[in-house]
C-alpha positions as CSV (number, residue, x, y, z in Angstrom):
1,M,62.9,139.2,129.9
2,P,63.0,142.6,131.6
3,I,64.5,145.7,129.9
4,S,67.7,146.9,131.5
5,T,69.3,149.2,128.8
6,L,67.7,151.9,126.7
7,T,69.2,153.8,123.8
8,V,67.9,157.3,123.0
9,L,68.7,159.1,119.8
10,G,69.0,162.8,120.3
11,A,69.4,164.8,123.5
12,G,67.0,167.6,122.8
13,T,64.2,168.4,125.2
14,M,62.4,165.2,124.6
15,G,65.5,163.0,124.4
16,A,66.9,164.4,127.6
17,G,63.6,163.9,129.4
18,I,63.5,160.3,128.3
19,C,67.1,159.8,129.4
20,E,66.3,161.3,132.8
21,A,63.1,159.2,133.3
22,A,64.8,156.0,132.4
23,A,67.9,156.6,134.5
24,V,65.8,157.6,137.5
25,A,64.0,154.3,137.0
26,G,67.3,152.5,137.2
27,L,67.9,151.7,133.6
28,T,71.3,152.0,131.9
29,V,70.9,154.6,129.2
30,R,72.9,155.2,126.1
31,C,72.2,158.6,124.6
32,I,73.4,159.2,121.1
33,E,73.8,162.9,120.2
34,T,76.0,164.4,117.5
35,L,76.0,168.0,118.6
36,A,78.4,168.6,121.6
37,H,76.5,171.7,122.8
38,Q,73.2,169.7,122.9
39,H,74.9,167.0,125.0
40,L,76.1,169.6,127.5
41,S,72.8,171.3,127.6
42,A,70.9,168.0,128.2
43,R,73.4,167.0,131.0
44,A,72.8,170.4,132.7
45,R,69.0,170.1,132.4
46,I,69.0,166.6,133.8
47,T,71.2,167.7,136.7
48,K,69.0,170.7,137.5
49,S,65.8,168.6,137.2
50,V,67.0,165.8,139.4
51,Q,68.4,168.2,142.0
52,K,65.0,169.9,142.2
53,G,63.3,166.5,142.6
54,I,65.6,165.6,145.5
55,E,65.0,169.0,147.2
56,K,61.2,168.6,146.9
57,G,61.4,165.0,148.3
58,K,60.1,163.5,145.1
59,L,63.3,161.4,144.5
60,S,64.9,159.3,147.1
61,I,68.4,159.3,145.6
62,A,71.5,161.0,147.1
63,S,72.6,163.2,144.2
64,P,72.1,163.9,140.5
65,D,75.5,162.1,140.0
66,E,73.7,158.8,140.8
67,V,71.4,159.4,137.9
68,L,74.0,160.8,135.5
69,S,76.3,157.7,136.2
70,R,73.6,155.6,134.5
71,I,73.8,157.7,131.3
72,S,76.6,157.3,128.8
73,W,77.0,159.8,125.9
């Protein structure tokens, strides 16, 4: 049975990176974070990182929104 959903506890540096990697790979991600500012910071980091990957040609997706749509907070 293949994995299609991942839950990540915490949206710090490591948690945000795991969320991003999983969402880029096509998984549905549920990120649980109790601190609102941490959630906003993680979302901004993921957006910036994915946009950079698109610009460098490392990601073949249209926009960071495609990745962020796979992550629920």
